[in-house]
N, CA, C and O atoms as CSV, one atom per row, in Angstrom:
chain,resi,resn,atom,element,x,y,z
A,1,MET,N,N,-24.653,20.142,-14.236
A,1,MET,CA,C,-24.818,18.693,-14.479
A,1,MET,C,C,-25.349,18.367,-13.268
A,1,MET,O,O,-25.004,19.082,-12.327
A,2,ASN,N,N,-26.109,17.461,-13.051
A,2,ASN,CA,C,-26.386,16.678,-11.781
A,2,ASN,C,C,-25.477,15.394,-11.340
A,2,ASN,O,O,-24.761,15.199,-12.322
A,3,ILE,N,N,-25.295,14.846,-10.777
A,3,ILE,CA,C,-24.864,13.216,-10.826
A,3,ILE,C,C,-26.226,12.542,-10.963
A,3,ILE,O,O,-27.359,12.639,-10.491
A,4,SER,N,N,-25.576,11.840,-11.810
A,4,SER,CA,C,-26.899,10.863,-12.316
A,4,SER,C,C,-26.952,9.203,-11.070
A,4,SER,O,O,-26.077,8.833,-10.287
A,5,PHE,N,N,-28.173,8.635,-11.333
A,5,PHE,CA,C,-28.155,7.561,-10.658
A,5,PHE,C,C,-27.336,6.360,-11.303
A,5,PHE,O,O,-26.917,5.434,-10.609
A,6,PRO,N,N,-27.147,6.431,-12.585
A,6,PRO,CA,C,-26.036,5.685,-13.220
A,6,PRO,C,C,-24.498,5.537,-12.855
A,6,PRO,O,O,-23.800,4.533,-12.712
A,7,THR,N,N,-24.209,6.936,-12.752
A,7,THR,CA,C,-23.450,7.301,-11.975
A,7,THR,C,C,-22.836,6.665,-10.890
A,7,THR,O,O,-21.793,6.050,-10.665
A,8,ILE,N,N,-23.811,7.015,-10.313
A,8,ILE,CA,C,-23.869,6.540,-8.739
A,8,ILE,C,C,-23.656,4.893,-8.503
A,8,ILE,O,O,-22.768,4.257,-7.936
A,9,ILE,N,N,-24.514,4.616,-8.992
A,9,ILE,CA,C,-24.714,2.864,-9.307
A,9,ILE,C,C,-23.333,2.534,-9.853
A,9,ILE,O,O,-22.774,1.664,-9.187
A,10,GLY,N,N,-22.667,2.970,-10.837
A,10,GLY,CA,C,-21.241,2.462,-11.385
A,10,GLY,C,C,-19.947,2.735,-10.350
A,10,GLY,O,O,-19.023,1.939,-10.184
A,11,THR,N,N,-20.063,3.826,-9.799
A,11,THR,CA,C,-19.267,4.103,-8.888
A,11,THR,C,C,-19.439,2.696,-7.738
A,11,THR,O,O,-18.531,2.044,-7.223
A,12,GLY,N,N,-20.544,2.576,-7.619
A,12,GLY,CA,C,-20.810,1.667,-6.366
A,12,GLY,C,C,-20.079,0.157,-6.664
A,12,GLY,O,O,-19.316,-0.574,-6.031
A,13,LEU,N,N,-20.817,0.108,-8.121
A,13,LEU,CA,C,-20.004,-1.541,-8.520
A,13,LEU,C,C,-18.540,-1.242,-8.837
A,13,LEU,O,O,-17.767,-2.052,-8.326
A,14,LEU,N,N,-18.036,-0.376,-9.481
A,14,LEU,CA,C,-16.441,-0.472,-9.320
A,14,LEU,C,C,-15.784,-0.674,-7.790
A,14,LEU,O,O,-14.879,-1.481,-7.580
A,15,PHE,N,N,-16.255,0.009,-6.959
A,15,PHE,CA,C,-15.593,-0.003,-5.410
A,15,PHE,C,C,-16.171,-1.944,-5.075
A,15,PHE,O,O,-15.408,-2.896,-4.907
A,16,LEU,N,N,-17.453,-1.966,-5.076
A,16,LEU,CA,C,-17.665,-3.392,-5.092
A,16,LEU,C,C,-16.652,-4.233,-5.512
A,16,LEU,O,O,-16.186,-5.068,-4.737
A,17,LEU,N,N,-16.180,-4.090,-6.863
A,17,LEU,CA,C,-15.509,-5.084,-7.523
A,17,LEU,C,C,-14.022,-4.876,-7.174
A,17,LEU,O,O,-13.236,-5.794,-7.410
A,18,ILE,N,N,-13.587,-3.719,-6.625
A,18,ILE,CA,C,-12.347,-3.329,-6.054
A,18,ILE,C,C,-12.009,-4.293,-4.950
A,18,ILE,O,O,-11.000,-4.997,-4.894
A,19,PHE,N,N,-13.093,-4.220,-3.994
A,19,PHE,CA,C,-13.067,-4.921,-2.592
A,19,PHE,C,C,-13.147,-6.662,-3.386
A,19,PHE,O,O,-12.125,-7.344,-3.448
A,20,VAL,N,N,-14.030,-6.994,-3.743
A,20,VAL,CA,C,-14.004,-8.423,-4.128
A,20,VAL,C,C,-13.199,-8.864,-4.383
A,20,VAL,O,O,-12.892,-9.995,-4.003
A,21,SER,N,N,-12.255,-7.858,-5.437
A,21,SER,CA,C,-10.829,-8.401,-6.094
A,21,SER,C,C,-9.868,-8.594,-4.760
A,21,SER,O,O,-9.229,-9.592,-4.427
A,22,GLY,N,N,-9.952,-7.601,-4.257
A,22,GLY,CA,C,-9.044,-7.408,-3.277
A,22,GLY,C,C,-8.732,-8.996,-2.113
A,22,GLY,O,O,-7.827,-9.785,-1.837
A,23,TYR,N,N,-10.038,-8.737,-1.794
A,23,TYR,CA,C,-10.730,-9.965,-0.778
A,23,TYR,C,C,-10.059,-11.361,-1.398
A,23,TYR,O,O,-9.280,-12.032,-0.721
A,24,TRP,N,N,-10.405,-11.691,-2.624
A,24,TRP,CA,C,-9.913,-12.887,-3.253
A,24,TRP,C,C,-8.207,-12.674,-3.412
A,24,TRP,O,O,-7.355,-13.542,-3.227
A,25,LEU,N,N,-8.094,-11.937,-3.619
A,25,LEU,CA,C,-6.105,-11.911,-3.753
A,25,LEU,C,C,-5.938,-12.367,-2.856
A,25,LEU,O,O,-5.413,-13.475,-2.969
A,26,SER,N,N,-6.237,-11.890,-1.396
A,26,SER,CA,C,-5.650,-11.732,-0.005
A,26,SER,C,C,-5.951,-13.679,0.308
A,26,SER,O,O,-5.312,-14.344,1.124
A,27,LYS,N,N,-6.919,-14.139,-0.476
A,27,LYS,CA,C,-7.450,-15.248,0.263
A,27,LYS,C,C,-6.457,-15.989,-0.833
A,27,LYS,O,O,-5.969,-16.972,-0.277
A,28,MET,N,N,-6.028,-15.876,-2.074
A,28,MET,CA,C,-5.342,-16.661,-2.480
A,28,MET,C,C,-3.700,-17.057,-1.907
A,28,MET,O,O,-2.973,-18.046,-1.994
A,29,GLY,N,N,-3.598,-15.735,-1.309
A,29,GLY,CA,C,-2.086,-16.323,-0.536
A,29,GLY,C,C,-0.422,-15.541,-1.727
A,29,GLY,O,O,-0.072,-15.698,-2.897
A,30,LYS,N,N,-0.084,-15.033,-0.973
A,30,LYS,CA,C,1.289,-14.893,-1.967
A,30,LYS,C,C,2.254,-16.087,-2.516
A,30,LYS,O,O,1.891,-17.233,-2.252
A,31,PRO,N,N,3.082,-15.962,-3.030
A,31,PRO,CA,C,3.013,-14.475,-3.708
A,31,PRO,C,C,1.610,-14.305,-4.641
A,31,PRO,O,O,0.868,-15.271,-4.819
A,32,TYR,N,N,1.381,-13.225,-5.108
A,32,TYR,CA,C,0.231,-13.332,-5.963
A,32,TYR,C,C,-0.070,-13.622,-7.310
A,32,TYR,O,O,0.766,-13.422,-8.191
A,33,SER,N,N,-1.336,-14.134,-7.575
A,33,SER,CA,C,-0.983,-14.609,-9.134
A,33,SER,C,C,-1.213,-13.189,-10.331
A,33,SER,O,O,-1.886,-12.173,-10.158
A,34,PRO,N,N,-0.487,-13.542,-11.389
A,34,PRO,CA,C,-0.564,-12.032,-11.942
A,34,PRO,C,C,-2.115,-11.665,-12.431
A,34,PRO,O,O,-2.592,-10.540,-12.285
A,35,PHE,N,N,-2.757,-12.666,-12.970
A,35,PHE,CA,C,-3.957,-12.333,-13.233
A,35,PHE,C,C,-4.691,-11.631,-12.868
A,35,PHE,O,O,-5.029,-10.644,-13.522
A,36,PRO,N,N,-5.309,-12.014,-11.353
A,36,PRO,CA,C,-6.050,-11.402,-10.276
A,36,PRO,C,C,-5.593,-10.095,-10.123
A,36,PRO,O,O,-6.329,-9.129,-9.922
A,37,PHE,N,N,-4.438,-10.065,-10.213
A,37,PHE,CA,C,-3.441,-9.100,-9.287
A,37,PHE,C,C,-3.799,-7.550,-10.112
A,37,PHE,O,O,-4.204,-6.447,-9.747
A,38,THR,N,N,-3.328,-8.287,-11.632
A,38,THR,CA,C,-3.796,-7.240,-12.837
A,38,THR,C,C,-5.028,-6.992,-12.885
A,38,THR,O,O,-5.286,-5.812,-13.126
A,39,ILE,N,N,-6.137,-7.866,-12.705
A,39,ILE,CA,C,-7.457,-7.478,-12.740
A,39,ILE,C,C,-7.718,-6.380,-11.489
A,39,ILE,O,O,-8.163,-5.236,-11.585
A,40,HIS,N,N,-7.290,-7.114,-10.281
A,40,HIS,CA,C,-7.576,-5.881,-9.008
A,40,HIS,C,C,-7.108,-4.240,-9.623
A,40,HIS,O,O,-7.924,-3.372,-9.936
A,41,LYS,N,N,-5.641,-4.106,-9.691
A,41,LYS,CA,C,-5.054,-2.911,-10.437
A,41,LYS,C,C,-6.327,-2.298,-11.258
A,41,LYS,O,O,-7.023,-1.377,-10.830
A,42,LEU,N,N,-6.497,-2.888,-12.370
A,42,LEU,CA,C,-7.390,-2.473,-13.447
A,42,LEU,C,C,-8.650,-1.996,-12.997
A,42,LEU,O,O,-9.036,-0.913,-13.438
A,43,ILE,N,N,-9.274,-2.553,-12.283
A,43,ILE,CA,C,-10.495,-1.994,-11.739
A,43,ILE,C,C,-10.363,-0.933,-10.962
A,43,ILE,O,O,-11.314,-0.153,-11.012
A,44,GLY,N,N,-9.351,-0.608,-10.149
A,44,GLY,CA,C,-9.109,0.366,-9.308
A,44,GLY,C,C,-8.701,1.623,-10.036
A,44,GLY,O,O,-9.098,2.736,-9.691
A,45,LEU,N,N,-7.569,1.316,-11.466
A,45,LEU,CA,C,-7.590,2.296,-12.295
A,45,LEU,C,C,-8.790,2.849,-12.938
A,45,LEU,O,O,-8.819,4.055,-13.185
A,46,ALA,N,N,-9.903,1.998,-13.271
A,46,ALA,CA,C,-10.833,2.232,-13.984
A,46,ALA,C,C,-12.022,3.160,-13.272
A,46,ALA,O,O,-12.889,3.786,-13.883
A,47,ALA,N,N,-11.865,3.097,-11.986
A,47,ALA,CA,C,-12.623,3.644,-10.900
A,47,ALA,C,C,-11.593,5.048,-10.734
A,47,ALA,O,O,-12.135,6.099,-11.077
A,48,GLY,N,N,-10.827,5.102,-10.468
A,48,GLY,CA,C,-9.888,6.562,-10.697
A,48,GLY,C,C,-10.718,6.947,-11.622
A,48,GLY,O,O,-11.866,7.326,-11.390
A,49,ILE,N,N,-10.021,6.856,-13.112
A,49,ILE,CA,C,-10.780,7.125,-14.142
A,49,ILE,C,C,-12.162,7.744,-14.344
A,49,ILE,O,O,-12.442,8.860,-14.780
A,50,PHE,N,N,-12.972,6.743,-13.918
A,50,PHE,CA,C,-14.744,7.241,-13.842
A,50,PHE,C,C,-14.731,8.036,-12.808
A,50,PHE,O,O,-15.793,8.655,-12.867
A,51,LEU,N,N,-14.110,8.392,-11.851
A,51,LEU,CA,C,-14.719,9.482,-10.987
A,51,LEU,C,C,-13.932,10.589,-11.751
A,51,LEU,O,O,-14.728,11.340,-12.316
A,52,ILE,N,N,-12.858,10.877,-11.919
A,52,ILE,CA,C,-11.786,12.092,-12.836
A,52,ILE,C,C,-12.888,12.545,-13.330
A,52,ILE,O,O,-13.461,13.572,-12.966
A,53,VAL,N,N,-13.383,11.464,-14.559
A,53,VAL,CA,C,-14.358,11.937,-15.574
A,53,VAL,C,C,-15.357,12.697,-15.276
A,53,VAL,O,O,-15.373,13.843,-15.725
A,54,THR,N,N,-16.121,12.353,-14.675
A,54,THR,CA,C,-17.183,12.671,-13.680
A,54,THR,C,C,-17.415,13.934,-13.160
A,54,THR,O,O,-18.266,14.792,-13.393
A,55,ILE,N,N,-16.488,13.864,-12.416
A,55,ILE,CA,C,-15.761,15.277,-11.746
A,55,ILE,C,C,-15.495,16.712,-12.675
A,55,ILE,O,O,-15.967,17.835,-12.501
A,56,VAL,N,N,-14.568,16.219,-13.706
A,56,VAL,CA,C,-14.355,17.081,-14.682
A,56,VAL,C,C,-15.685,17.759,-15.922
A,56,VAL,O,O,-15.844,18.902,-16.349
A,57,GLN,N,N,-16.540,16.320,-16.228
A,57,GLN,CA,C,-17.583,16.726,-16.475
A,57,GLN,C,C,-18.394,17.510,-15.843
A,57,GLN,O,O,-19.185,18.216,-16.469
A,58,HIS,N,N,-18.337,17.511,-14.663
A,58,HIS,CA,C,-19.277,17.947,-13.710
A,58,HIS,C,C,-18.737,19.715,-13.794
A,58,HIS,O,O,-19.555,20.553,-14.174
A,59,ASN,N,N,-17.253,20.148,-13.386
A,59,ASN,CA,C,-16.872,21.112,-13.543
A,59,ASN,C,C,-17.137,22.154,-14.770
A,59,ASN,O,O,-17.132,23.384,-14.717
A,60,GLN,N,N,-17.387,21.243,-15.970
A,60,GLN,CA,C,-17.429,22.003,-17.111
A,60,GLN,C,C,-18.850,22.344,-17.292
A,60,GLN,O,O,-19.082,23.169,-18.176
A,61,ALA,N,N,-20.018,21.790,-16.515
A,61,ALA,CA,C,-21.553,22.018,-16.641
A,61,ALA,C,C,-21.579,23.211,-15.735
A,61,ALA,O,O,-22.181,24.210,-16.129
A,62,ALA,N,N,-20.796,23.218,-14.169
A,62,ALA,CA,C,-21.040,24.257,-13.745
A,62,ALA,C,C,-19.823,24.447,-12.257
A,62,ALA,O,O,-19.662,23.627,-11.354
A,63,PRO,N,N,-19.398,25.260,-12.361
A,63,PRO,CA,C,-17.815,25.815,-11.608
A,63,PRO,C,C,-18.353,24.856,-9.925
A,63,PRO,O,O,-19.407,24.962,-9.299
A,64,ILE,N,N,-17.282,24.090,-9.675
A,64,ILE,CA,C,-17.415,23.262,-8.597
A,64,ILE,C,C,-16.860,24.458,-7.294
A,64,ILE,O,O,-16.136,25.448,-7.398
A,65,ASP,N,N,-17.486,23.914,-6.215
A,65,ASP,CA,C,-17.510,25.239,-5.082
A,65,ASP,C,C,-15.753,24.988,-4.105
A,65,ASP,O,O,-15.136,23.957,-4.375
A,66,SER,N,N,-15.346,25.637,-3.419
A,66,SER,CA,C,-14.084,25.300,-2.957
A,66,SER,C,C,-14.516,24.280,-1.701
A,66,SER,O,O,-13.514,23.682,-1.310
A,67,LEU,N,N,-15.452,23.994,-1.123
A,67,LEU,CA,C,-15.367,22.706,-0.159
A,67,LEU,C,C,-15.443,21.561,-1.083
A,67,LEU,O,O,-14.902,20.567,-0.599
A,68,ALA,N,N,-16.019,21.350,-2.447
A,68,ALA,CA,C,-15.975,20.400,-2.914
A,68,ALA,C,C,-15.026,19.965,-3.472
A,68,ALA,O,O,-14.861,18.753,-3.613
A,69,VAL,N,N,-13.926,21.157,-4.052
A,69,VAL,CA,C,-12.844,21.288,-4.362
A,69,VAL,C,C,-11.970,20.634,-3.071
A,69,VAL,O,O,-11.423,19.591,-3.428
A,70,THR,N,N,-11.742,20.933,-1.870
A,70,THR,CA,C,-11.271,20.336,-0.916
A,70,THR,C,C,-11.373,18.793,-0.688
A,70,THR,O,O,-10.360,18.101,-0.580
A,71,ILE,N,N,-12.687,18.266,-0.617
A,71,ILE,CA,C,-13.285,16.786,-0.327
A,71,ILE,C,C,-12.450,16.397,-1.862
A,71,ILE,O,O,-11.571,15.572,-1.610
A,72,ILE,N,N,-12.470,16.624,-2.811
A,72,ILE,CA,C,-12.145,16.156,-4.261
A,72,ILE,C,C,-10.670,16.163,-3.875
A,72,ILE,O,O,-10.080,15.156,-4.265
A,73,ALA,N,N,-9.976,16.986,-3.252
A,73,ALA,CA,C,-8.405,16.679,-3.103
A,73,ALA,C,C,-8.097,15.599,-2.123
A,73,ALA,O,O,-7.278,14.696,-2.290
A,74,VAL,N,N,-8.774,15.778,-1.189
A,74,VAL,CA,C,-8.669,14.387,-0.052
A,74,VAL,C,C,-8.989,13.383,-0.673
A,74,VAL,O,O,-8.219,12.467,-0.382
A,75,THR,N,N,-10.006,12.983,-1.641
A,75,THR,CA,C,-10.293,11.752,-1.927
A,75,THR,C,C,-9.034,11.434,-3.218
A,75,THR,O,O,-8.732,10.244,-3.304
A,76,VAL,N,N,-8.463,12.181,-3.981
A,76,VAL,CA,C,-7.344,11.967,-4.681
A,76,VAL,C,C,-6.134,11.693,-3.896
A,76,VAL,O,O,-5.494,10.661,-4.096
A,77,LEU,N,N,-5.820,12.467,-3.104
A,77,LEU,CA,C,-4.812,12.230,-2.136
A,77,LEU,C,C,-4.838,10.475,-1.336
A,77,LEU,O,O,-3.793,9.837,-1.213
A,78,ILE,N,N,-6.024,9.999,-0.930
A,78,ILE,CA,C,-6.568,8.954,-0.594
A,78,ILE,C,C,-6.550,7.794,-1.451
A,78,ILE,O,O,-6.362,6.663,-1.003
A,79,PHE,N,N,-6.754,8.061,-2.761
A,79,PHE,CA,C,-6.556,6.936,-3.508
A,79,PHE,C,C,-5.328,6.743,-4.006
A,79,PHE,O,O,-5.045,5.667,-4.532
A,80,ILE,N,N,-4.419,7.770,-3.909
A,80,ILE,CA,C,-2.912,7.966,-4.194
A,80,ILE,C,C,-2.148,7.168,-3.290
A,80,ILE,O,O,-1.182,6.489,-3.636
A,81,LEU,N,N,-2.654,7.268,-1.963
A,81,LEU,CA,C,-2.062,6.751,-1.135
A,81,LEU,C,C,-2.236,5.183,-0.931
A,81,LEU,O,O,-1.373,4.407,-0.522
A,82,THR,N,N,-3.685,4.854,-1.347
A,82,THR,CA,C,-4.130,3.496,-1.390
A,82,THR,C,C,-3.440,2.663,-2.123
A,82,THR,O,O,-2.942,1.617,-1.706
A,83,VAL,N,N,-3.348,3.275,-3.754
A,83,VAL,CA,C,-2.436,2.751,-4.348
A,83,VAL,C,C,-0.944,2.293,-4.272
A,83,VAL,O,O,-0.376,1.290,-4.703
A,84,ALA,N,N,-0.472,3.474,-3.514
A,84,ALA,CA,C,0.879,3.625,-3.287
A,84,ALA,C,C,1.516,2.431,-2.340
A,84,ALA,O,O,2.579,1.811,-2.383
A,85,ALA,N,N,0.392,2.398,-1.483
A,85,ALA,CA,C,0.493,1.296,-0.470
A,85,ALA,C,C,0.323,-0.039,-0.703
A,85,ALA,O,O,0.892,-0.866,0.009
A,86,GLY,N,N,-0.473,-0.392,-1.717
A,86,GLY,CA,C,-0.269,-1.751,-2.368
A,86,GLY,C,C,0.660,-2.218,-3.456
A,86,GLY,O,O,0.998,-3.365,-3.748
A,87,GLY,N,N,0.988,-1.078,-3.981
A,87,GLY,CA,C,2.338,-0.966,-4.695
A,87,GLY,C,C,3.392,-1.852,-3.843
A,87,GLY,O,O,3.783,-3.013,-3.962
A,88,LEU,N,N,3.742,-0.601,-2.752
A,88,LEU,CA,C,4.600,-1.027,-1.592
A,88,LEU,C,C,4.245,-2.511,-1.054
A,88,LEU,O,O,5.153,-3.333,-0.931
A,89,LEU,N,N,3.436,-2.708,-0.862
A,89,LEU,CA,C,3.134,-4.232,-0.371
A,89,LEU,C,C,3.552,-5.351,-1.392
A,89,LEU,O,O,4.290,-6.304,-1.142
A,90,SER,N,N,2.832,-5.007,-2.808
A,90,SER,CA,C,3.325,-6.303,-3.534
A,90,SER,C,C,5.143,-6.214,-4.264
A,90,SER,O,O,5.799,-6.983,-4.967
A,91,ALA,N,N,5.371,-5.080,-3.740
A,91,ALA,CA,C,6.952,-5.156,-3.941
A,91,ALA,C,C,7.670,-5.855,-3.009
A,91,ALA,O,O,8.475,-6.731,-3.324
A,92,ALA,N,N,7.360,-5.426,-1.535
A,92,ALA,CA,C,7.946,-6.253,-0.622
A,92,ALA,C,C,7.237,-7.401,-0.463
A,92,ALA,O,O,7.445,-7.791,0.686
A,93,ASP,N,N,6.563,-8.080,-0.991
A,93,ASP,CA,C,5.949,-9.586,-0.721
A,93,ASP,C,C,7.088,-10.296,-2.166
A,93,ASP,O,O,7.396,-11.486,-2.225
A,94,ASN,N,N,7.445,-9.456,-2.973
A,94,ASN,CA,C,8.203,-10.460,-4.257
A,94,ASN,C,C,9.647,-10.078,-3.659
A,94,ASN,O,O,10.606,-10.410,-4.355
A,95,GLY,N,N,9.873,-9.500,-2.599
A,95,GLY,CA,C,11.248,-9.379,-2.246
A,95,GLY,C,C,12.096,-8.128,-2.730
A,95,GLY,O,O,13.273,-7.813,-2.554
A,96,SER,N,N,11.205,-7.628,-3.304
A,96,SER,CA,C,11.989,-6.073,-4.191
A,96,SER,C,C,12.622,-4.876,-2.948
A,96,SER,O,O,13.550,-4.070,-3.016
A,97,LEU,N,N,11.605,-5.220,-1.798
A,97,LEU,CA,C,12.108,-4.149,-0.868
A,97,LEU,C,C,12.377,-4.668,0.325
A,97,LEU,O,O,11.775,-4.457,1.378
A,98,SER,N,N,13.457,-5.472,0.105
A,98,SER,CA,C,13.534,-6.478,1.340
A,98,SER,C,C,14.130,-5.970,2.590
A,98,SER,O,O,14.229,-6.583,3.653
A,99,SER,N,N,14.493,-4.834,2.338
A,99,SER,CA,C,15.119,-3.726,3.495
A,99,SER,C,C,14.503,-3.101,4.365
A,99,SER,O,O,15.002,-2.527,5.333
A,100,LEU,N,N,12.957,-3.197,3.968
A,100,LEU,CA,C,12.021,-2.551,4.980
A,100,LEU,C,C,11.823,-3.681,6.162
A,100,LEU,O,O,11.747,-4.910,6.185
A,101,SER,N,N,11.775,-2.495,7.244
A,101,SER,CA,C,11.444,-3.447,8.142
A,101,SER,C,C,9.965,-4.026,8.949
A,101,SER,O,O,8.908,-3.489,8.620
A,102,GLN,N,N,9.952,-4.990,9.869
A,102,GLN,CA,C,8.833,-5.546,9.576
A,102,GLN,C,C,7.955,-4.315,10.223
A,102,GLN,O,O,6.934,-4.279,9.536
A,103,PRO,N,N,7.887,-3.392,11.127
A,103,PRO,CA,C,7.178,-2.742,11.627
A,103,PRO,C,C,6.615,-1.792,10.456
A,103,PRO,O,O,5.433,-1.449,10.486
A,104,ILE,N,N,7.648,-1.284,9.215
A,104,ILE,CA,C,7.088,-0.459,8.243
A,104,ILE,C,C,6.257,-1.398,7.410
A,104,ILE,O,O,5.149,-1.003,7.048
A,105,ARG,N,N,6.723,-2.742,7.028
A,105,ARG,CA,C,5.621,-3.680,6.334
A,105,ARG,C,C,4.333,-3.512,6.999
A,105,ARG,O,O,3.289,-3.450,6.350
A,106,THR,N,N,4.379,-3.422,8.488
A,106,THR,CA,C,2.925,-3.832,9.061
A,106,THR,C,C,2.086,-2.557,8.857
A,106,THR,O,O,0.899,-2.520,8.532
A,107,ALA,N,N,2.901,-1.525,9.101
A,107,ALA,CA,C,2.492,0.311,9.001
A,107,ALA,C,C,1.616,0.188,7.394
A,107,ALA,O,O,0.409,0.425,7.363
A,108,ILE,N,N,2.223,-0.123,6.385
A,108,ILE,CA,C,1.756,-0.476,5.050
A,108,ILE,C,C,0.693,-1.218,4.895
A,108,ILE,O,O,-0.181,-0.889,4.092
A,109,SER,N,N,0.605,-2.394,5.683
A,109,SER,CA,C,-0.539,-3.142,5.367
A,109,SER,C,C,-1.699,-2.634,6.029
A,109,SER,O,O,-2.843,-2.846,5.629
A,110,ILE,N,N,-1.404,-1.964,7.041
A,110,ILE,CA,C,-2.638,-1.073,7.621
A,110,ILE,C,C,-3.289,-0.250,6.981
A,110,ILE,O,O,-4.518,-0.193,6.938
A,111,VAL,N,N,-2.379,0.587,6.329
A,111,VAL,CA,C,-3.119,1.700,5.515
A,111,VAL,C,C,-3.729,0.867,4.326
A,111,VAL,O,O,-4.935,1.058,4.163
A,112,HIS,N,N,-3.281,0.206,3.684
A,112,HIS,CA,C,-3.652,-0.538,2.408
A,112,HIS,C,C,-5.157,-1.673,2.580
A,112,HIS,O,O,-5.797,-2.294,1.732
A,113,LYS,N,N,-5.316,-1.540,4.279
A,113,LYS,CA,C,-6.535,-2.363,4.779
A,113,LYS,C,C,-7.443,-1.332,5.405
A,113,LYS,O,O,-8.589,-1.669,5.705
A,114,ILE,N,N,-7.003,-0.052,5.632
A,114,ILE,CA,C,-7.761,1.405,5.960
A,114,ILE,C,C,-8.403,2.019,4.944
A,114,ILE,O,O,-9.595,1.987,4.638
A,115,PHE,N,N,-7.550,2.547,4.483
A,115,PHE,CA,C,-7.634,3.525,3.151
A,115,PHE,C,C,-8.861,3.398,2.146
A,115,PHE,O,O,-9.667,4.303,1.929
A,116,PRO,N,N,-8.880,1.937,1.477
A,116,PRO,CA,C,-9.846,1.981,0.973
A,116,PRO,C,C,-11.501,2.018,1.347
A,116,PRO,O,O,-12.464,1.931,0.585
A,117,TYR,N,N,-11.456,2.166,2.675
A,117,TYR,CA,C,-12.635,2.282,3.265
A,117,TYR,C,C,-12.912,3.763,3.400
A,117,TYR,O,O,-14.046,4.235,3.324
A,118,LEU,N,N,-11.680,4.554,3.629
A,118,LEU,CA,C,-11.604,5.604,3.603
A,118,LEU,C,C,-12.329,6.508,2.143
A,118,LEU,O,O,-13.257,7.317,2.101
A,119,ALA,N,N,-11.438,5.948,1.051
A,119,ALA,CA,C,-11.876,5.977,-0.519
A,119,ALA,C,C,-13.189,6.010,-0.747
A,119,ALA,O,O,-13.773,6.679,-1.600
A,120,VAL,N,N,-13.672,5.220,0.089
A,120,VAL,CA,C,-15.247,5.118,-0.241
A,120,VAL,C,C,-16.031,5.967,0.391
A,120,VAL,O,O,-17.168,6.162,-0.039
A,121,PHE,N,N,-15.623,6.536,1.377
A,121,PHE,CA,C,-16.680,7.215,2.416
A,121,PHE,C,C,-16.012,8.780,1.624
A,121,PHE,O,O,-16.879,9.623,1.394
A,122,SER,N,N,-15.001,9.037,1.350
A,122,SER,CA,C,-14.523,10.647,0.807
A,122,SER,C,C,-15.322,10.257,-0.636
A,122,SER,O,O,-16.015,11.192,-1.038
A,123,THR,N,N,-15.344,9.407,-1.235
A,123,THR,CA,C,-15.635,9.436,-2.695
A,123,THR,C,C,-17.424,9.780,-2.390
A,123,THR,O,O,-17.862,10.700,-3.080
A,124,VAL,N,N,-18.066,9.352,-1.776
A,124,VAL,CA,C,-19.427,9.427,-1.437
A,124,VAL,C,C,-19.669,10.903,-1.326
A,124,VAL,O,O,-20.269,11.538,-2.194
A,125,ALA,N,N,-19.104,11.511,-0.052
A,125,ALA,CA,C,-19.072,12.808,0.081
A,125,ALA,C,C,-18.753,13.695,-0.862
A,125,ALA,O,O,-19.330,14.781,-0.830
A,126,THR,N,N,-17.644,13.394,-2.034
A,126,THR,CA,C,-17.671,13.954,-3.143
A,126,THR,C,C,-18.968,14.256,-3.866
A,126,THR,O,O,-19.546,15.331,-4.027
A,127,LEU,N,N,-19.276,13.023,-4.261
A,127,LEU,CA,C,-20.386,12.545,-5.428
A,127,LEU,C,C,-21.791,13.375,-4.295
A,127,LEU,O,O,-22.845,13.633,-4.877
A,128,TYR,N,N,-21.730,13.585,-3.381
A,128,TYR,CA,C,-23.033,14.180,-2.839
A,128,TYR,C,C,-22.815,15.484,-3.089
A,128,TYR,O,O,-23.525,16.057,-3.915
A,129,LEU,N,N,-21.721,16.209,-2.365
A,129,LEU,CA,C,-21.441,17.708,-2.865
A,129,LEU,C,C,-21.431,18.213,-4.091
A,129,LEU,O,O,-21.558,19.421,-4.286
A,130,LEU,N,N,-21.256,17.207,-5.193
A,130,LEU,CA,C,-21.450,17.624,-6.406
A,130,LEU,C,C,-23.029,17.652,-6.932
A,130,LEU,O,O,-23.547,18.358,-7.797
A,131,MET,N,N,-23.723,16.390,-5.895
A,131,MET,CA,C,-24.803,16.129,-6.411
A,131,MET,C,C,-25.816,17.725,-5.697
A,131,MET,O,O,-26.625,18.364,-6.369
A,132,VAL,N,N,-25.564,17.924,-4.710
A,132,VAL,CA,C,-26.229,18.813,-4.511
A,132,VAL,C,C,-26.187,20.405,-4.799
A,132,VAL,O,O,-26.929,21.333,-4.478
A,133,HIS,N,N,-24.832,20.297,-5.647
A,133,HIS,CA,C,-24.194,21.702,-6.225
A,133,HIS,C,C,-25.137,22.284,-7.225
A,133,HIS,O,O,-24.862,23.342,-7.790
């Protein structure tokens, strides 16, 4: 199974929606309104599920080689760290993690600002490796 053009477009649109909703949230200020915050989380969840389904379907059609498996693992790890950082930021902003020091909050914020770009890069690498496989 080759990665199709609609899959690439769908992935790109989901990432675009994640970034737009994230920027929208950041401009709204804190505390975050529940509706846009939930939309942002659901779009991220949809992107993760979409990519997992794509990878599983590809693997069923043709086994994935070890380089692709490694890149997929890195991509999954980046997704998990991005989601975890977002959750920690949300909890810290709501006062649930008031014991966190300011340097730790800053580090979590930096991770949540940088890792989405790493997620895009690693997802592109994953799709490319699946496409040429």
